[in-house]
Rosetta silent file (secondary structure, phi, psi, omega in degrees, C-alpha in Angstrom):
SEQUENCE: QAKQTSNWRIRTNLYRLALDLQPSAALEREIQQLYQSSSNDYERAGYLSALASQINSFEFIKQAVLTSSSLVINTSAAQALVALNQKATKEMYTAFGAAYRDAILSGDPGVIGIVCSALKEPSLGFKDLIKDFSFLQQAKSKLQLPKDVEALQPLEETIAYFEGREKPTSPKNPFNHPIDWELVKKIPANQKVKITTDKGDIILQLLVEEAPGSVVNFISLANQKYFDGKNFHRVVPNFVIQGGCNRGDGFGSEDYSIRSEFGMRRYTEGSVGMASAGKDTEGTQWFIAHSPTPHLDGRYTIFATVLQGMDVVHAMEVGDKIVSVALIQ
SCORE:     score description
SCORE:     0.000 S_00000001
   1 L     0.000  -40.472 -179.681   22.956  -19.503    5.925 S_00000001
   2 L   -61.342  -43.492 -176.106   20.509  -16.940    4.459 S_00000001
   3 L   -64.690  -28.427 -176.756   20.470  -18.639    1.046 S_00000001
   4 L   -87.645   -6.587  179.798   19.613  -22.006    2.596 S_00000001
   5 L   -73.192  128.983 -174.731   16.646  -20.666    4.578 S_00000001
   6 L   -76.577  -30.920 -179.288   13.379  -21.997    3.115 S_00000001
   7 L   -81.028  114.445 -174.181   11.158  -19.137    4.309 S_00000001
   8 H   -65.056  -29.513  179.813   11.700  -16.294    1.841 S_00000001
   9 H   -66.323  -43.525  176.150   10.605  -13.634    4.333 S_00000001
  10 H   -66.250  -41.412 -177.329   13.281  -14.718    6.796 S_00000001
  11 H   -61.258  -47.267 -178.674   15.787  -15.119    3.951 S_00000001
  12 H   -65.267  -35.297  177.993   15.344  -11.575    2.594 S_00000001
  13 H   -68.790  -37.477  177.979   15.604  -10.130    6.103 S_00000001
  14 H   -65.258  -40.251  177.245   18.788  -12.093    6.766 S_00000001
  15 H   -63.491  -41.257  179.067   20.316  -10.770    3.555 S_00000001
  16 H   -62.287  -43.779  178.884   19.392   -7.223    4.516 S_00000001
  17 H   -63.869  -42.162 -179.186   20.988   -7.666    7.935 S_00000001
  18 H   -62.389  -41.864  179.064   24.114   -9.231    6.422 S_00000001
  19 H   -66.604  -38.332  179.477   24.543   -6.313    4.011 S_00000001
  20 H   -65.216  -38.674 -176.931   24.042   -3.777    6.774 S_00000001
  21 H   -77.025  -39.401 -176.715   26.647   -5.452    8.976 S_00000001
  22 L  -146.578   84.866 -179.770   29.234   -6.145    6.281 S_00000001
  23 L   -55.136  139.401 -176.906   28.630   -4.567    2.837 S_00000001
  24 L  -152.007  129.727  177.121   29.964   -6.710    0.027 S_00000001
  25 H   -62.359  -36.677  179.704   29.789   -6.381   -3.755 S_00000001
  26 H   -65.938  -39.037  179.390   29.653  -10.166   -4.019 S_00000001
  27 H   -69.042  -38.377  175.608   26.703  -10.295   -1.628 S_00000001
  28 H   -59.791  -44.815  179.510   24.917   -7.564   -3.589 S_00000001
  29 H   -63.408  -38.452  179.248   25.339   -9.585   -6.783 S_00000001
  30 H   -63.231  -42.594  179.013   24.032  -12.685   -5.027 S_00000001
  31 H   -65.713  -41.378  178.780   20.903  -10.822   -3.908 S_00000001
  32 H   -62.540  -38.451  178.336   20.387   -9.409   -7.397 S_00000001
  33 H   -67.515  -39.561  177.028   20.628  -12.904   -8.865 S_00000001
  34 H   -64.630  -38.828  176.077   18.092  -14.226   -6.351 S_00000001
  35 H   -58.984  -47.112 -177.277   15.806  -11.337   -7.284 S_00000001
  36 H   -66.023  -32.047 -175.332   16.083  -12.239  -10.970 S_00000001
  37 H   -87.515  -14.173 -177.727   15.406  -15.934  -10.376 S_00000001
  38 L   -81.438  144.685  175.648   12.374  -15.518   -8.105 S_00000001
  39 L  -106.143    1.538 -179.671    8.822  -15.622   -9.493 S_00000001
  40 L   -98.244  112.505 -175.930    7.257  -14.290   -6.265 S_00000001
  41 H   -61.298  -34.235 -179.146    6.819  -10.518   -6.463 S_00000001
  42 H   -72.111  -34.197  173.821    6.678  -10.117   -2.687 S_00000001
  43 H   -66.036  -44.312  179.166    9.932  -12.060   -2.305 S_00000001
  44 H   -61.550  -37.792  176.523   11.524   -9.911   -5.009 S_00000001
  45 H   -61.854  -36.105  177.183   10.329   -6.822   -3.152 S_00000001
  46 H   -63.731  -38.787  177.700   12.138   -8.166   -0.083 S_00000001
  47 H   -67.369  -37.869  176.947   15.410   -8.394   -2.030 S_00000001
  48 H   -63.135  -40.468  177.418   14.967   -4.803   -3.244 S_00000001
  49 H   -63.379  -36.871  178.266   14.485   -3.718    0.347 S_00000001
  50 H   -64.501  -32.808 -178.356   17.692   -5.557    1.283 S_00000001
  51 H   -83.370   -6.118 -170.453   19.574   -3.608   -1.394 S_00000001
  52 L   -69.136   -5.042  177.768   18.149   -0.252   -0.295 S_00000001
  53 L  -106.644    2.024 -173.667   21.193    0.592    1.818 S_00000001
  54 L  -111.491  106.601 -173.511   23.777   -0.123   -0.880 S_00000001
  55 H   -62.434  -25.595  178.270   24.504    2.842   -3.139 S_00000001
  56 H   -67.509  -14.050  179.452   26.169    0.591   -5.720 S_00000001
  57 H   -92.039   10.754 -177.555   22.734   -0.910   -6.391 S_00000001
  58 H   -53.882  -52.869 -176.712   21.356    2.439   -7.593 S_00000001
  59 H   -63.662  -38.859 -179.859   21.160    1.455  -11.275 S_00000001
  60 H   -62.780  -47.009 -179.511   19.691   -1.959  -10.479 S_00000001
  61 H   -67.653  -41.816  179.802   16.950   -0.474   -8.309 S_00000001
  62 H   -59.261  -43.077  179.878   16.263    2.356  -10.766 S_00000001
  63 H   -64.933  -33.215  177.014   15.749   -0.105  -13.595 S_00000001
  64 H   -65.639  -38.176  177.458   13.308   -2.070  -11.442 S_00000001
  65 H   -62.973  -45.709 -168.203   11.277    1.121  -10.919 S_00000001
  66 H   -89.664  -22.980 -171.325   11.206    2.032  -14.586 S_00000001
  67 H  -120.030  -13.563 -178.161   11.059   -1.279  -16.434 S_00000001
  68 L   -66.868  143.806  176.670    9.321   -3.909  -14.304 S_00000001
  69 L   -89.435   -1.249 -179.656    5.903   -5.048  -15.511 S_00000001
  70 L   -98.960  126.430  178.849    4.847   -5.785  -11.921 S_00000001
  71 H   -66.153  -35.535  176.887    3.131   -3.004   -9.965 S_00000001
  72 H   -60.154  -42.946 -179.924    4.299   -4.569   -6.691 S_00000001
  73 H   -70.346  -41.520  179.277    7.893   -4.363   -7.915 S_00000001
  74 H   -53.922  -50.946 -176.547    7.491   -0.827   -9.288 S_00000001
  75 H   -74.166  -35.191  177.634    6.390    0.577   -5.945 S_00000001
  76 H   -64.944  -40.159  178.366    8.762   -1.583   -3.874 S_00000001
  77 H   -67.825  -36.909  176.990   11.667   -0.406   -6.033 S_00000001
  78 H   -63.038  -41.379  176.809   10.513    3.205   -5.689 S_00000001
  79 H   -63.637  -40.077  178.329   10.530    2.802   -1.891 S_00000001
  80 H   -65.394  -38.499  179.884   14.020    1.284   -2.084 S_00000001
  81 H   -64.665  -42.977  178.810   15.213    4.170   -4.283 S_00000001
  82 H   -65.027  -40.565  177.514   13.927    6.766   -1.821 S_00000001
  83 H   -64.634  -39.553  179.649   15.576    4.887    1.059 S_00000001
  84 H   -63.855  -30.521 -179.890   18.816    4.670   -0.932 S_00000001
  85 H   -57.779  -30.381  179.863   18.736    8.443   -1.400 S_00000001
  86 L   -67.782  -21.500 -179.186   19.497    8.803    2.307 S_00000001
  87 L   -94.906   -9.138 -172.015   22.837    7.044    1.711 S_00000001
  88 L   -78.507  151.415  171.786   23.788    9.040   -1.380 S_00000001
  89 L   -81.228  161.843 -179.723   26.402   11.763   -1.573 S_00000001
  90 H   -58.875  -30.084 -179.179   25.377   15.198   -2.844 S_00000001
  91 H   -65.028  -22.963 -178.362   27.175   14.435   -6.090 S_00000001
  92 H   -90.270   -6.726 -173.969   24.651   11.687   -6.802 S_00000001
  93 H   -63.509  -30.742  177.062   21.571   13.849   -6.270 S_00000001
  94 H   -62.011  -42.245  178.431   21.449   14.836   -9.951 S_00000001
  95 H   -65.925  -38.908  177.262   21.159   11.164  -10.890 S_00000001
  96 H   -65.893  -42.798  178.892   18.458   10.660   -8.268 S_00000001
  97 H   -59.344  -42.469  178.406   16.574   13.721   -9.514 S_00000001
  98 H   -65.435  -39.637  178.699   16.631   12.383  -13.087 S_00000001
  99 H   -65.325  -40.553  178.825   15.448    8.976  -11.872 S_00000001
 100 H   -64.575  -40.870  178.676   12.596   10.569   -9.927 S_00000001
 101 H   -60.372  -48.272 -179.929   11.549   12.587  -12.975 S_00000001
 102 H   -62.801  -37.759 -179.966   11.445    9.472  -15.156 S_00000001
 103 H   -64.680  -43.134  179.287    9.588    7.577  -12.431 S_00000001
 104 H   -66.846  -39.560  179.641    6.913   10.261  -12.131 S_00000001
 105 H   -70.541  -12.499  174.369    6.520   10.484  -15.906 S_00000001
 106 L   -64.333  -23.420  175.339    5.870    6.731  -15.952 S_00000001
 107 L    85.232   -0.981 -178.553    2.428    7.743  -14.741 S_00000001
 108 L   -75.318  122.457 -176.168    2.054    5.020  -12.135 S_00000001
 109 H   -58.973  -40.154 -179.976    0.080    6.460   -9.170 S_00000001
 110 H   -64.299  -45.564  178.876    1.870    4.329   -6.582 S_00000001
 111 H   -63.164  -42.732  179.604    5.326    5.291   -7.814 S_00000001
 112 H   -58.565  -48.329 -179.368    4.330    8.966   -8.006 S_00000001
 113 H   -59.089  -39.720 -178.697    3.113    8.992   -4.406 S_00000001
 114 H   -72.300  -47.485 -176.566    6.331    7.394   -3.123 S_00000001
 115 H   -64.109  -34.076  179.789    8.773    9.466   -5.175 S_00000001
 116 H   -61.385  -27.877  179.233    7.088   12.714   -4.157 S_00000001
 117 H   -62.290  -30.173  177.341    8.065   12.016   -0.545 S_00000001
 118 H   -83.309  -43.053 -176.800   11.703   12.518   -1.561 S_00000001
 119 H   -61.696  -33.678 -176.792   11.195   15.433   -3.948 S_00000001
 120 L   -96.283    9.337  177.669    9.377   17.522   -1.341 S_00000001
 121 L   -83.989  111.003 -175.422   11.821   16.754    1.480 S_00000001
 122 H   -55.716  -36.195 -176.277   13.642   20.067    2.156 S_00000001
 123 H   -65.466  -20.076  179.685   16.779   18.389    3.549 S_00000001
 124 H   -87.082  -19.657  170.397   17.401   16.707    0.177 S_00000001
 125 L    72.921   24.697 -178.757   17.370   20.009   -1.689 S_00000001
 126 H   -70.595  -20.869  177.785   15.690   18.959   -4.928 S_00000001
 127 H   -62.459  -37.687  178.407   13.901   22.301   -5.154 S_00000001
 128 H   -79.702  -27.729 -175.401   17.256   24.000   -5.813 S_00000001
 129 H   -82.078  -39.079 -175.879   18.520   21.206   -8.025 S_00000001
 130 L   -99.840  107.686 -176.967   15.519   20.766  -10.339 S_00000001
 131 L   -86.170  -36.236  179.289   14.751   24.015  -12.151 S_00000001
 132 L  -102.606  102.312 -178.605   12.217   22.672  -14.648 S_00000001
 133 L  -110.233   26.860  178.728    9.526   20.916  -12.668 S_00000001
 134 H   -63.841  -20.741  179.246    6.845   20.998  -15.368 S_00000001
 135 H   -63.340  -23.799  177.523    6.895   17.194  -15.322 S_00000001
 136 H   -67.907  -45.408  177.159    4.975   17.391  -12.050 S_00000001
 137 H   -66.065  -35.615  178.764    2.080   19.198  -13.703 S_00000001
 138 H   -62.038  -42.639  178.354    2.337   16.823  -16.649 S_00000001
 139 H   -67.311  -40.126 -179.811    1.897   13.859  -14.317 S_00000001
 140 H   -59.880  -37.768 -176.788   -0.974   15.573  -12.496 S_00000001
 141 L   -64.897  -17.440 -177.411   -2.892   16.036  -15.737 S_00000001
 142 L   -99.928   -6.173  178.733   -3.030   12.262  -16.208 S_00000001
 143 L   -92.970  152.110 -177.522   -4.332   11.404  -12.731 S_00000001
 144 L  -135.387  143.823  172.131   -8.027   11.276  -11.927 S_00000001
 145 L   -88.853  150.465    1.084  -10.203   11.421   -8.849 S_00000001
 146 L   -88.958   -5.263 -170.936  -11.330    9.475   -6.978 S_00000001
 147 L   -60.055  -38.674 -171.556   -9.133    6.596   -8.142 S_00000001
 148 L  -106.119   26.667 -175.105   -5.776    8.349   -7.811 S_00000001
 149 H   -60.243  -34.711 -177.808   -6.351   10.381   -4.647 S_00000001
 150 H   -70.069  -21.671  174.641   -3.387    8.758   -2.835 S_00000001
 151 H   -90.280  -35.932 -177.249   -1.045    9.969   -5.572 S_00000001
 152 H   -66.662  -35.684 -179.307   -2.672   13.360   -6.063 S_00000001
 153 H   -60.216  -56.435  178.783   -2.312   14.362   -2.412 S_00000001
 154 H   -67.845  -29.208  178.534    1.516   14.105   -2.223 S_00000001
 155 H   -66.727  -41.966  176.831    1.839   15.365   -5.815 S_00000001
 156 H   -63.283  -38.433  177.505   -0.084   18.546   -4.956 S_00000001
 157 H   -64.627  -39.355  179.963    2.155   19.008   -1.896 S_00000001
 158 H   -68.258  -41.864  177.703    5.256   18.592   -4.070 S_00000001
 159 H   -61.808  -44.095  179.046    4.006   21.086   -6.662 S_00000001
 160 H   -61.921  -39.635  179.181    3.264   23.605   -3.903 S_00000001
 161 H   -63.322  -45.884 -179.404    6.762   23.065   -2.467 S_00000001
 162 H   -69.544  -30.057  178.726    8.471   23.666   -5.820 S_00000001
 163 H   -85.014   -5.567  178.510    6.287   26.716   -6.506 S_00000001
 164 L    79.961   20.409  177.552    7.063   28.171   -3.076 S_00000001
 165 L   -93.052  138.576  179.939    3.480   27.993   -1.819 S_00000001
 166 L   -74.795  -33.978 -174.076    2.900   27.183    1.832 S_00000001
 167 L  -114.954  119.411  178.572   -0.485   25.564    1.294 S_00000001
 168 L   -74.773  160.975  173.324   -1.006   22.896   -1.392 S_00000001
 169 L   -74.564  126.923 -179.128   -4.223   22.538   -3.354 S_00000001
 170 L   -88.071  123.674  176.882   -6.326   19.846   -1.688 S_00000001
 171 L   -59.427  128.978  179.481   -7.852   17.334   -4.092 S_00000001
 172 L   -89.232  116.949 -173.239  -11.642   17.498   -3.747 S_00000001
 173 L  -134.423   68.610  177.028  -12.913   13.961   -3.479 S_00000001
 174 L   -68.058  149.213  178.816  -16.548   13.742   -2.307 S_00000001
 175 L   -61.628  143.141 -175.148  -17.963   10.223   -2.107 S_00000001
 176 L  -130.125   17.502 -175.513  -19.697    9.335   -5.353 S_00000001
 177 L  -120.522  100.043 -176.024  -21.083    5.866   -4.667 S_00000001
 178 L   -65.427  152.331  178.560  -24.659    5.933   -3.302 S_00000001
 179 L   -76.446  132.503  176.209  -25.772    3.397   -0.697 S_00000001
 180 L   -83.618   88.749 -174.451  -27.974    0.608   -2.041 S_00000001
 181 H   -67.166  -28.191  177.383  -30.659    0.848    0.626 S_00000001
 182 H   -64.815  -38.224  176.821  -32.718   -1.966   -0.900 S_00000001
 183 H   -70.376  -37.579  177.634  -29.760   -4.299   -0.375 S_00000001
 184 H   -55.142  -42.942 -177.269  -29.262   -2.936    3.145 S_00000001
 185 H   -63.479  -23.516 -177.146  -32.815   -4.011    4.030 S_00000001
 186 H   -90.408   -5.450 -176.832  -32.023   -7.585    2.998 S_00000001
 187 L   -91.619  118.196  177.719  -28.942   -7.924    5.203 S_00000001
 188 L   -62.309  150.792 -179.183  -29.630   -9.548    8.604 S_00000001
 189 L   -63.483  -23.540 -178.975  -28.258   -7.703   11.630 S_00000001
 190 L  -107.974   26.974 -178.299  -26.156  -10.781   12.477 S_00000001
 191 L   -60.108  132.123 -179.467  -24.834  -11.422    8.947 S_00000001
 192 E  -114.677  157.249 -179.470  -21.547  -13.299    8.974 S_00000001
 193 E  -133.992  140.678  175.163  -18.794  -13.644    6.370 S_00000001
 194 E  -108.695  122.002  172.932  -16.112  -16.302    5.929 S_00000001
 195 E  -100.286  112.723  177.852  -12.708  -15.204    4.653 S_00000001
 196 E   -93.687  123.731  179.056  -10.828  -18.273    3.463 S_00000001
 197 E  -119.223  171.599  178.410   -7.053  -17.777    3.370 S_00000001
 198 L   -76.051    3.452  175.180   -4.161  -20.076    2.607 S_00000001
 199 L  -121.056    5.036  179.105   -3.558  -20.250    6.372 S_00000001
 200 E   135.337 -175.461 -175.614   -7.110  -20.871    7.538 S_00000001
 201 E  -103.663  147.445  174.702  -10.523  -19.253    7.918 S_00000001
 202 E  -124.806  125.842  179.637  -11.560  -15.958    9.481 S_00000001
 203 E  -104.752  125.564  179.772  -15.227  -15.428   10.408 S_00000001
 204 E  -108.612  148.029  167.080  -16.528  -11.861   10.510 S_00000001
 205 E  -103.897  116.378  179.093  -19.680  -10.370   11.998 S_00000001
 206 E   -77.439  147.660 -177.158  -20.819   -7.497    9.758 S_00000001
 207 L  -111.354   66.189 -172.642  -22.128   -4.333   11.440 S_00000001
 208 L   -65.317  -29.602 -178.662  -24.803   -3.345    8.946 S_00000001
 209 L   -76.653  -20.982 -179.624  -26.724   -1.192   11.447 S_00000001
 210 L   -97.664  -31.183 -176.802  -23.618    0.848   12.274 S_00000001
 211 L  -141.530   65.528 -174.145  -21.984    1.115    8.844 S_00000001
 212 H   -60.194  -41.087 -178.765  -24.581    0.231    6.192 S_00000001
 213 H   -64.928  -42.307 -179.258  -22.765    1.815    3.257 S_00000001
 214 H   -69.078  -39.615  179.553  -19.468    0.092    4.029 S_00000001
 215 H   -65.264  -45.866  179.562  -21.141   -3.273    4.632 S_00000001
 216 H   -62.237  -40.927  177.377  -23.113   -3.109    1.371 S_00000001
 217 H   -60.748  -45.634 -179.371  -19.940   -2.136   -0.501 S_00000001
 218 H   -64.338  -43.872 -179.727  -18.044   -5.075    1.039 S_00000001
 219 H   -65.178  -42.280  179.477  -20.857   -7.534    0.293 S_00000001
 220 H   -59.859  -44.185  178.860  -21.203   -6.311   -3.291 S_00000001
 221 H   -66.327  -40.999  178.869  -17.477   -6.798   -3.891 S_00000001
 222 H   -63.291  -41.439  179.739  -17.540  -10.218   -2.197 S_00000001
 223 H   -64.743  -28.370  176.386  -20.500  -11.309   -4.345 S_00000001
 224 L   -82.731   -0.832 -175.261  -18.499  -10.299   -7.430 S_00000001
 225 L    60.713   31.409 -177.407  -15.604  -12.431   -6.074 S_00000001
 226 L   -62.040  -38.786 -174.497  -13.530   -9.261   -6.173 S_00000001
 227 L   -82.879  -17.537 -173.960  -11.351  -10.277   -3.225 S_00000001
 228 L   -62.804  127.297  178.029  -10.794  -13.873   -4.349 S_00000001
 229 L    87.551   -5.605  177.924   -7.171  -14.559   -5.215 S_00000001
 230 L   -83.028  171.721 -174.660   -5.865  -11.247   -3.930 S_00000001
 231 E  -112.850  158.969  163.374   -3.155  -10.939   -1.289 S_00000001
 232 L   -79.469  103.531 -172.522   -2.689   -9.403    2.107 S_00000001
 233 L   -86.108  -15.768 -177.465   -0.283   -6.770    0.817 S_00000001
 234 E  -134.848  126.779  175.272    0.385   -5.091    4.160 S_00000001
 235 E  -136.295  117.419  176.851    1.151   -6.686    7.525 S_00000001
 236 E  -117.828  108.592 -176.424    2.331   -4.600   10.467 S_00000001
 237 L   -52.668  137.740  179.718    2.861   -6.775   13.572 S_00000001
 238 L    63.265   20.754  177.073    0.710   -5.790   16.549 S_00000001
 239 L  -134.516  -83.338 -177.549   -1.167   -3.351   14.320 S_00000001
 240 E  -148.284  160.899  160.599   -3.047   -4.555   11.215 S_00000001
 241 E  -114.566  145.958 -174.086   -3.239   -6.866    8.225 S_00000001
 242 E  -136.235  138.377  179.238   -4.631   -5.245    5.071 S_00000001
 243 E  -143.702 -172.890  178.044   -6.130   -6.577    1.841 S_00000001
 244 L    92.563    9.645 -178.154   -8.516   -5.705   -0.973 S_00000001
 245 L   -91.350  127.341 -178.618   -5.992   -3.962   -3.244 S_00000001
 246 L   -77.677   -7.673  176.390   -6.385   -4.670   -6.957 S_00000001
 247 L  -100.081  -26.825 -178.328   -2.695   -3.874   -7.541 S_00000001
 248 L    89.610    6.737 -178.007   -1.300   -5.891   -4.657 S_00000001
 249 L  -127.780    2.175  178.849    0.811   -3.040   -3.271 S_00000001
 250 L    96.026   -5.590 -178.920   -1.657   -0.855   -1.367 S_00000001
 251 L  -105.907   10.554 -176.407   -2.086    1.806   -4.056 S_00000001
 252 L   -94.471  149.237  175.409   -4.997    0.165   -5.863 S_00000001
 253 L  -161.541  174.934  173.506   -8.636    1.212   -5.979 S_00000001
 254 L  -105.653  177.000 -173.568  -11.596    1.348   -8.311 S_00000001
 255 L   -85.794   51.603  174.329  -13.135    4.425   -9.900 S_00000001
 256 L  -158.842  165.004  172.947  -15.459    5.218   -7.021 S_00000001
 257 L  -141.954  153.156  178.590  -15.410    6.137   -3.360 S_00000001
 258 E  -114.059  166.738 -177.011  -17.883    5.657   -0.512 S_00000001
 259 L   -79.593  151.705  174.127  -18.659    7.817    2.458 S_00000001
 260 L   -74.675  147.809  179.841  -16.968    7.432    5.831 S_00000001
 261 L  -132.576   94.703 -177.159  -19.167    6.129    8.649 S_00000001
 262 L   -99.559  127.501  179.113  -17.863    7.063   12.080 S_00000001
 263 L  -124.478 -157.520 -178.356  -19.722    5.839   15.152 S_00000001
 264 L   -89.670  -12.353 -178.893  -19.092    5.257   18.842 S_00000001
 265 L   -65.684  145.360 -178.890  -17.394    1.877   18.386 S_00000001
 266 L  -115.352  155.896 -179.131  -13.663    1.793   19.126 S_00000001
 267 L   -75.152  121.404  175.397  -10.846   -0.235   17.584 S_00000001
 268 L  -128.622 -178.390  175.890  -10.046   -3.383   19.554 S_00000001
 269 L   -56.568  125.460  178.059   -8.486   -6.730   18.648 S_00000001
 270 L    91.204   -0.880  175.388  -10.364   -8.036   15.623 S_00000001
 271 E   -66.759  139.713 -179.765  -11.978   -4.766   14.527 S_00000001
 272 E  -113.254  119.804 -174.995  -12.340   -4.617   10.733 S_00000001
 273 E  -121.650  162.644  175.720  -11.966   -1.157    9.200 S_00000001
 274 E   -89.822  127.955  174.181  -12.002    0.526    5.814 S_00000001
 275 L   -71.894  148.184 -179.841   -8.653    1.825    4.583 S_00000001
 276 L  -155.791  167.593  174.285   -8.754    5.395    3.318 S_00000001
 277 L  -112.359   24.122 -176.909   -6.709    8.408    2.288 S_00000001
 278 L   134.265  173.491 -176.108   -8.984   10.769    4.213 S_00000001
 279 L   -56.560  133.845  175.322  -12.684   11.297    4.832 S_00000001
 280 L    64.381   31.675  177.503  -14.994    9.838    2.167 S_00000001
 281 L  -117.798   11.912 -178.042  -12.197    8.181    0.144 S_00000001
 282 E   -68.610  154.050 -178.954  -12.907    4.553    1.067 S_00000001
 283 L  -150.039  -92.346 -174.323  -13.217    1.966   -1.698 S_00000001
 284 L  -115.270  -15.528 -174.655  -12.069   -1.640   -1.790 S_00000001
 285 L   -90.744  142.404 -178.811   -9.306   -1.954    0.811 S_00000001
 286 E  -144.027  164.281 -177.664   -9.931   -3.060    4.380 S_00000001
 287 E  -142.717  158.843  176.051   -7.882   -4.115    7.381 S_00000001
 288 E  -120.602  128.963 -177.479   -8.147   -6.190   10.544 S_00000001
 289 E   -80.553  134.341  174.893   -6.610   -4.890   13.777 S_00000001
 290 L   -73.676  -29.917 -171.035   -4.251   -7.138   15.728 S_00000001
 291 L  -155.739  171.711  176.770   -4.809   -5.182   18.920 S_00000001
 292 L   -55.551  133.587 -178.212   -6.531   -2.054   20.289 S_00000001
 293 L  -133.889   74.826 -173.857   -5.562    0.915   18.104 S_00000001
 294 H   -60.489  -24.147 -179.504   -7.106    4.045   19.667 S_00000001
 295 H   -70.483  -10.849  175.967   -5.361    6.404   17.234 S_00000001
 296 H   -91.333  -14.888 -176.335   -7.657    5.017   14.505 S_00000001
 297 L   -58.273  131.120  177.269  -10.845    5.755   16.445 S_00000001
 298 L    75.752    5.673 -179.006  -13.096    8.225   14.675 S_00000001
 299 L  -121.742  -24.027 -179.198  -10.849    8.289   11.611 S_00000001
 300 L  -133.304  128.289 -178.503  -11.473    4.946    9.921 S_00000001
 301 L   -58.020  131.618  170.262  -14.869    3.265    9.496 S_00000001
 302 E  -100.532  119.525 -176.535  -15.389    0.061   11.510 S_00000001
 303 E  -121.397   -1.900 -179.978  -17.778   -2.192    9.575 S_00000001
 304 E  -162.503  170.035  175.226  -17.160   -5.661   11.021 S_00000001
 305 E  -144.151  150.403 -177.788  -15.492   -7.582   13.818 S_00000001
 306 E   -79.460  125.940  175.202  -13.767  -10.977   13.955 S_00000001
 307 E   -93.489  -40.013  179.796  -15.817  -13.727   15.609 S_00000001
 308 E  -142.056  147.249  172.498  -13.411  -16.606   14.923 S_00000001
 309 L   102.094   20.220  176.419   -9.925  -16.930   13.494 S_00000001
 310 H   -63.997  -25.863  175.203   -7.811  -14.320   15.262 S_00000001
 311 H   -64.022  -34.125  176.580   -5.090  -16.963   15.354 S_00000001
 312 H   -70.358  -42.098  177.669   -5.189  -16.894   11.554 S_00000001
 313 H   -56.817  -46.479 -178.265   -5.094  -13.081   11.549 S_00000001
 314 H   -67.986  -22.534 -178.525   -2.017  -13.137   13.772 S_00000001
 315 H   -87.221  -10.540 -175.986   -0.361  -15.729   11.497 S_00000001
 316 L   -64.775  143.238  175.815   -0.770  -13.677    8.303 S_00000001
 317 L  -130.869  159.721  179.463    2.346  -12.473    6.476 S_00000001
 318 L   -54.661  131.341  179.243    2.840  -10.189    3.489 S_00000001
 319 L    94.687  -11.453  176.476    1.868  -11.996    0.310 S_00000001
 320 L   -63.838  148.212 -168.486   -0.455  -14.530    1.953 S_00000001
 321 E   -98.879  140.373  167.263   -3.491  -15.170   -0.218 S_00000001
 322 E   -88.569  108.716 -178.240   -7.196  -14.492    0.223 S_00000001
 323 E   -72.284  -46.546  179.267   -8.691  -17.595   -1.374 S_00000001
 324 E  -162.418  157.958  173.526  -12.299  -16.414   -1.136 S_00000001
 325 E  -131.223  121.375 -175.376  -14.713  -14.149    0.724 S_00000001
 326 E  -144.862  145.758  175.518  -18.313  -15.373    1.001 S_00000001
 327 E   -67.397  144.851  173.772  -21.448  -14.710    3.027 S_00000001
 328 E   -94.817  114.078 -175.310  -22.457  -17.412    5.502 S_00000001
 329 L   -76.903    0.000    0.000  -26.094  -18.215    4.737 S_00000001
C-alpha cells in the first residue's frame, strides 16, 4: 500500500511506520531501492528517516552522509545516523565513532552541527571511546564566522566536553552588515510583498518602522531574486514554515549577519520572523508562524505579517517551492 501511494510524504511516513511495526530486511531493501531511484532530495531524505530505526542500514546511511553530492541528503543522513545510534549496541559504538570522525572531517557545517549532538552526549560515552579528538580542532580551523555560526556553536561545546571543560568557548559573532538607511527612507510604511509559491500566493505587510534593518535585508535579497526557486525546507505543523536557505536544509547562510530587532510586537498567526542562531546572527532565513508562539517573543525579530494567504501557509509542506518574492508596487 505504501509503494502505491502517490504523495511521497505520505509514502515515506508509511514505510517508516511499517518498519517500526514489523522490521524486515526485504522492506529495508525496498526502501533503499526507492531512495536510489528518486530524484527528489526531500523524498530521499524521507526514506533515510524511515531507515533510521534499522541498525542493518548503518552502512547505507553512513555512505549517504559521506558520499552524497546533495547537501540536503548529507544532513538528512547525518540526522538518521544520530537517530540510529540510539538503537546500536555498545559493540557498534566504535563504528559510529569512526563514522562521526569522517563526517566531521568532511567539513560540511550542517553535518558537523548534527554529528556533534551525538559526540557530546554523555550517555553515549564517546569521550571515553575516542582518545584522539584532534579532528575536532581540525574541523574548527576550517569554519568561519559569521557564515558557520550554527556549526561552530555545537562544535565548541563538543571540544569543551572532550577537554573536560564545563564552559565552552562562545563564538563571537557581532552583526557586520550595516543598515542601508537611504533605502529605508524609500520604503513606504505600508509596503507589501507577494510570495508566489507552487501552492498559491502569500501577501506580506512589511514592518519597516519596527524592523528597518531586517526589512531592508529582505527587500535587498528579494530584489536580487535570491529567494526565487528555493524551497520551504522546514515545516512544523501548528508552529512555522521556514525558507530562505541557500542549501535547502536549514544550515545555509551568506557571509554576513544583521542585527536583531526586538520590539513590543508578539508572535501571532501570520507573524513573519527572522531565523537565527542567537542575537545578531540573522541573515537570509525567515519563517511564518502558523499560530501564536509566545516562546519566540523577544528572541526572534518580527519584520512582517501575513495579510492574505494563510490558507497557503497552512498548506505548505517540506520541499514546496518559492517561485518568486517581489514587492507590490
